[in-house]
N, C-alpha and C positions, 0 to 999 in steps of 0.2 A: 067191709074193708081184706077181710082175708082174700077173700077173691080178687080186688084192686090190686095186693099185690103180686098175687098169682101170675094177673095180667104183664107185672111190670118185673119180675122174675124172668119170664116167656121171653119178656122186648127184650133184655136183656142178653139173656143167651143168646137168642135171636142171632144180633146185633154182633155180639163177640164173636160166633159161628160165621157170621157174613163177612166181619173184618177182617181175621183170623183166612182164609177160607185163600189159599193158592187157584191164582187163576187166568192157564196160558193161554196166548192168541192162535185162534184155531189152528193156523201148520202146526203148532206141537198136539198131534190125537194119535189115537190108535193107526195102527196101520201105515201111519209115512213113513219115509223113503229120505233117513240122511244119504249124507254126501259119504261115501269112500275113504279110506287112507287121507283123512284135513282134518281142519281143527274148527267146527263147526258153531252155529253161534244160539243160544237158549235163551230163553229168556221168558218172562213172566211179572205178574202185582202179588203181594202179599199185605202184610199191615209195616207201615216206615219203620225202616231199622230192624226186619228180622233177617235171623240170619237162614239160609233156605241150603239145604244139602243136594245137588245132584248124585244119583249112582245109576250106572250106566253099564247093563250088563256085561257087557261084550268084559267087561274090566272092572268090576263089582270090589275091589281090592283101594280102587281109586274114588275117594268122595273129594265130588269141586262144589267149594262153600261161595258163595255170594253173597249180600247186606244188597235189604231193599235200602233203594232211596226215600227222601224226603216223601216224592210223590207216588210212592209204592212200588217205586217198576225197579226190575233189577235183570241185569245182567253179564254172562260170562260163556265160557266157552267151552267144550269139552273134545274131547280127540277119540278119531274116530277111525278102529283097524280097516282089516281089505271089506270085500262082499260081503257078505250072507245073514243072519238071521232061522228065524225072530228072535229078538230079545225084547227084551222092556228097560222102561226107565223108570226110573222111581224118583220125585221127587216132592220130598219132604220140610217142615216146616208147625209151626203147629198146626197144620192139614197135611197128609196127604196126598198124590196122587202119583197113579201109578199109568206110561203109556205104555202098549201092549200093540203085538205083531208089527214092533219097527223093526224094519231092514237097512241095511246098509247098503248103498249101492250107488247109483248114478243117477243124478238129478238133473231135466231141464225145464226150464222156462219154455212154455207157448203162449204167444201172444199174434197178436194186430188186430185183422179185422175179419170180413164173417169166412172169408176163403178162408185161416185156421181156424174159427169156429165150429163152420159149416162140421155136423154128424151124418151120421148111420143116416137121420129120419128126416134128410134130406133129398135120401136117394140119389143115393152117390153110388156109383157102378161096381157091383159085386155086396154093395154093401149087409144086406140082408146072410147073406153065405157068410164072409166073413165076421155079423156081430153073435152067431149062430155057432163058433168057435172059437170066440176070445175068451173062454178058459184061462186067464193068467198069475193065477198067485203072486208073481213074483213082478208084477206091471203094478204100481199104485197109481191114484188118477188122484189130485187137489184140484177141482173147479171150479174156479173161482166165479163169483152170482154176477153179475150185471147190475152196479151199484155209481152211481158219482157221488163223489161230493166234489164241495168247494173248497176243503185243507185236507189234508194230510192225516186218515185214519187210523189207528189201531193196531183194526179186528176184520175180518171181511166173513162173510156170511158162507163157506166151505170146510170142508174137511173132506180127509183123505180117506178114499172105499177103492177094497181090495178088485182088478178087472176084470168081468165078465160080461155076461151076454148083453146084460141091462146096466151094465157103471159104462159100459161100451159103447153103446147105444147115443146117453149122456152123453157126448165129448167131443170134442175135436177130435175129428179124425184124420185128419194130418199128427198129431201129434201121435195119436193107437198108434198112426201104422211107426210112426220113428220112434217110439219106443219099443216096438216088438220086433224093429231089427236089430234095435241093441241089446235088448234083450237076450232074443239071439244066439247072437253073434259073437256078442263080450260074453253069455253066459254069465250073468250079476243081476238082480233087481232093481227095474227102473224105474225112474218119479217122473209124473208131468205136473209141472205147473200149468192148469190152463188157461188162460188169461187175456178171452180174447172180445170184442167188439163190435158187428158192424159195421161197415157205412161211416168207422170213426178214422179220422186224418191222426198222423202220427201227432198233432201237440200235445193231441192229447196226454197222449200215453208222456209225454217228458215232464217234470217236475215245471209248473208256471216259471220261475222267476229264472230258471234260466229262458223262456221263453223270452223276458221283459228285457233282459238283461242283452241281452243278443238284438240289436239295434234293427240287422239287417230281418232277423228271424221274427220278431216283433216284429215290423213293417207288414211281411209278409203274411203276415202266417195265416192260417186256415181263417176265414170267416163270414164261413158261411150257418146257416139253422138248418138240420130238420128235427120228424117230429124224435126218430128212433134211435138218437144216441145223447146226449151232454156236448156240446160243443165250444165250452173255451179253453184255452191252453191247463195242461198240469190235473182236468175235472175226476181222468178215472186211473191218471196215478198216484194219485191223492188217497183211491181209491180200490183199485184190484195190484198193486203193484209193493206201494210202502207196507201195506197191512203184513208185507212177511222179506219185509228189509231188516237183517241181513239176513235171512237162511240160507245156510249154504246149497251151491249146486255148482255142475260140471260149465253151461251153456247156454246160450237164446236159440230157440231159434224162430223164424222173426217172416211173414205172411198178411204184406199191409205192403197199400203207393197207389189202390186205383183210386180213393176220394180224395189224391191230394194231384192230381193234374193240375188244375188248378191254378200252384202253385208250385210246376212242379222244378221249375229255376231254384228253388234253396232247399229242393228234397234232400240232396245229398247230406247238406245241414243241419236241416235237420236230423239226420239218422243218427250224425257226426256227432250234435247234441245225446240225440236219448242215449247211444251208447257209451257215451261218456258219463253223464247220467248213477246209469243203470250200474256199470264197471265201479265207483264210486261209491254207490249204496250197498250193492253186494263182497267193497272191499275184494274186489277180482276183479282181473286181465281177461274175464273169462272169452271162448266165443264168440261169436253171433253170428248165426248164418241164416243168413234170408231168400225167398223165394222172387225170383223176377216174374212180375205180374204177366199175367195173358194178354192174349186179343183178343180184342173185344172189341164191335162195334160203339163205340162212344159217341161219333156223330159228325155230320162236317167241322165242326169245334175238338177232336178228340185231339189229347197232347202226348197218350201215353209212351210213346215212343219216344219223348225225353224226362219220362217218368224211370222207363227199365236204364235208357244213357247215365243217366244220375245214379240209381243203385248198383251199376259198372261200376262207376267211382269210388261208390264207397268202398269197394269189394280193395282197389288200388289204393287208398288218399285212409281208410282208420286201420290197422293194423289186429292181424287176428279173428278178420271176417274172410267172409263168403257167398256163395252165389250159386246154386241152383237155377238153369235154366227149364220151363217149361212150356216153351211155345210149341211143342208138339204135340203137347197132354191135351188136347183141345179137341171135343167133338162138337160146338156148338159156339161160334165167332158172337151170335146173338145172346149168350148167355155172358153171363161178370163172373157166372162160379160154374165152372168146372169140374166135372164128376168124377172125373178120377185123380181120384183122395191117393189111393194106394203109392203109383208112384212116384205120387210128389212126396209121400213120406219116405221113401224108399231112400231118394235121390235125398235125401236129406242126412236120412240114416248113413247111406254110403261116403258122402261129404264128411260128418261127424269122424264116422269109420277111421275114414283114412286121416283128415287134418288134427286129431283129438284123441284116438287111440291108433293113432299107428301100426293101422291094419292094412296087409297087402289087399286087394282089393280090386287092384286093376284101373281103368277108367273110373272118374268119378266127377270134371269137370267137362262142362261143352269146348268143343274148338271156341277159340277167340279170336278176332283183329292181334294180327302181334306189329305187321308191316306190309308196304305195299313198293313197289319199283320199276315202273317203266320201261319198259324194251319195248322199242322200235312205235308200231304204237299201237300196245298196248302192254297192262297191268299185269304184272305176277302178284297176286297177294297172301301173304303169308303169316301164317294163326297160330297157336298155340297150344297146349294142352291137346296136341295129336298124338298121340301113338303107335300107331298102326297104318293111316293112311285116314282120306277122305270117299265117302260115297256122297251119290245122290240116288235120292227117288224115285226118281222122273230116267226121261234119256241124257240130259243132260241138264243141269240147276238152270230158272227160271227166275229167281226170283235177285238175280245181282240187276243191280242198277250202276250207269257208269254217268259220268261228262264233263264234260273239258270246259274251260276256263270261263263261259256262259253261263258256268250254272245248268244247263239244262238235259235234267238227266231221264237218260232212255234205257231197254232193256237192253245188257251185255249178253254176248257167247260169251258161255263158261265154258274152257276144260281143267276139270281137275287132273292134276297132275301130284302123288304124295300125297304132301301136306299142303300142297299152293293151288289157288284156283287162276288162271290164267282168263283174263276179259277182255272185248272187247266188242266196238261196237262199229261198221261202216260210217255212222253219221257222228259217233267222233274220234278229231282226228289225232287227236294227243289226249288222252283221258287225263283227267290229276284229279277226282273223285271217285269214293265205291260208299255204294249204300246197298244193306243186305235188311231184309225185313223190318227197315224203318219206317213203321205206320201204325196204325191201330191194331189192322189184322192179319197184316198175313203170316203165315206158317212155314216155318223152314224145309225144305228139302235137301238141306245138305246136313250132315251127317257124321260124325267118327263112326267108322269100321268098328268100333263096338254101341252106337248106337247111340251117343248124345245127338243131342242137336247143333249144330252153329247157331250164336247168338249173334242176335241182332248187332246189327250194327251202323254206325257211316263214319267214314275221313274228318270228314267237313265238318267247318263249323259254321255254315252258311243258313 
């Protein structure tokens, strides 16, 4: 009887300790970065009805109190100050949790498919040299494990790590190079939340109900099945985005689109829905910067030029978005994974530094088509985002095509004049349309004087 009573006592004590324990989602952990100069959400679980106290090290005189609801969850917010650290955060109830080595700085989501997911281990250019020197205590990485789910999850299998050669090697190379540029230029801690999965279409990163309620998106949603990712709408949103909603963030960078070539017609609408979805979740109209997909040999039925066109459309129709062009950063058009991830990360960082952080960094946008004017039998094409002029990598540009009303495109004779290009052909008496690198594989031969490639485009809708 004594032994039985002892066992019962231990079981009761164990269960009491279990139910009284404060539990936090994995995004709240040692080494994390919280968005500076902001009001950020913090949440977790404890006993139903229990009052939980939160004390942040940067303001230890201000105790935040919050009461758990009848499902044991509590959520509140804390105010952060300017970048700095390390700090601690104490969370007190009938048990106690202390988060250590917490930094205040800038937090960015890095998401998409394989080109965002790729790490140094994928043999990127200068990867080993970059990994060897990746000791950056003020860069923190939260790398979300690739797991799908049919319903929104409360947690994910990840933790914050301090950037070192080992942790850098196992995360997004683009995310790391982006973070490194921000950290060095802004001189603040930077945290990246890496949530990417190779081969995935945009649909799996969007809340399922948003796809189903949109007749166009639902009718034309991606429907191919592969072995390497779960392919239904919302599957990765549920398990790789929802678990850290509504963590305080500065913005998001996105590299995806290759897997939506087969339903490219709706890609801009898909991405508009995704951006609206995430902004509603994080309760912030945060900046969203994307990478235009690179040239690649998709085959006879390739349609990647239309995805690129849709990506450019996103930046014109969705506020606070931007796009970098990387069509010049390809070493092999038969490899869908360009090995130069350093310059991709830097271009994204420059865009963020200029637009989000208002830094004067010079040219950061690629030249883009603006307008055209017929001058006798020639077309004068004007471009935006040209600070000091255009240049060609060849004697004259060779990637322009022009056509008349017959819609037959032929190579154009091109001459650069400042921020414009004069186009003509003896085969086209009255040109009406221009195309530049508007196919799967063409790489640009026209750049701004600062070295950014002219974005691919077409002026027709044929």
